[in-house]
N, C-alpha and C positions, 0 to 999 in steps of 0.2 A: 571475456568480460565486456569488451567494447561492443561486441555484437549484441549482447543482451541489452546494454544501455541504449544503443542506437535503435533497436527495435521498439523500445518503449518511449523514445523521446517525443515523437509526434503526438501521441494521445495526450501526454502530459501537457505539452504546450497548447494544444487545442483546448484542453479542459480549462486551463488557467485564463485563456483569452475569452472564455464564455462569461457572460454576466451571471450573477446569482439567480436571476429570474429564469434563465434557460434551464431546461431539465436535462438530466443525464441521459445519454443515448444508449442504445443496446451495445454499440461498439465500446463505449466507456465501461459498461458493466463487464463485457467480455475481456477487456484488458486488465481487469483487477487481478486475477489469479496469476497470469504470466508475470505481471510486475512484481507481485509478492515473491514468486518463485525466483525471479532474477535478483531481488534484494537478498534473499536467503543465500543464493549461490555466491553472490559477491562477498557477503559476510563470512561464509565458509572458506572461500579462497583466501581472505585476509585473516582468518581465524579470530574474528571479532565475536567473542562469546556473549557479551552482555546484550547486544541487540538480538542475537539468536535466542537467548534465554527468554527475553521479553516476548518475542513474536511466536515462538514455538509453543508457548503455553496455550495459545488459542488457534493455531493454524497447523494443519489443515482442519477445516470445520468437521466436526464429527457427525452432526445430524442435519445441519443447515437450518435449524430452527432459530427463532429470534434470540434466544440466550447465547447461542454460538456467535451470531452476528454481533451481538453486544460485546462479548468478550474480545472479538477481533477488533472492534472499534476502539475499545479501551486500550488494547495492546498497541495499535497504531498511534493513538494519542500519546501514550507513554513514550513511544519511540520518537515522535516529533519533538518532545521536550528533552530528549537525551542529548547532551552537548557533545560528549566524546563519542568516537567510533562511527559517527554518521557524517557523510559528506553532504555538501549542499545539494547535489543532484539527487542523492538518496532521500534527503529531507523533502524535496519537491515531489518525488514519487510517493513518499509516505503521505503527504498532504493530499495528493490526488486520490490515493487509495482510500484514505479516511473519509474524504468527501463522498466517494461512491458508496462506501458502507453506510455512511450517515443517510444518504438518499434511500438506500434499500431498507433501512430501519424505519424510515418515516413514511414509506408508502403504504 
């Protein structure tokens, strides 16, 4: 679990240090799916079913069309507001992931 979190720590910190006017880089977009996979792995290890149920309704993307991205965005938003079962680090990674998906939806 620590390896997974450590691998994704730098992109999250780098992303939060950016101002809102800076655009998302290709590296940020490439970090999206490994971060989501790590979140799922952590919840599976801890047997946290509620966040898994919320995220797995929209991930993995079935077609990659706008509707799929919108469902993923909504799932990530729901998870950010979930109080129980989510650690502070996971909440940061969820916010990072949601902002990337939001950027993809708006381009």
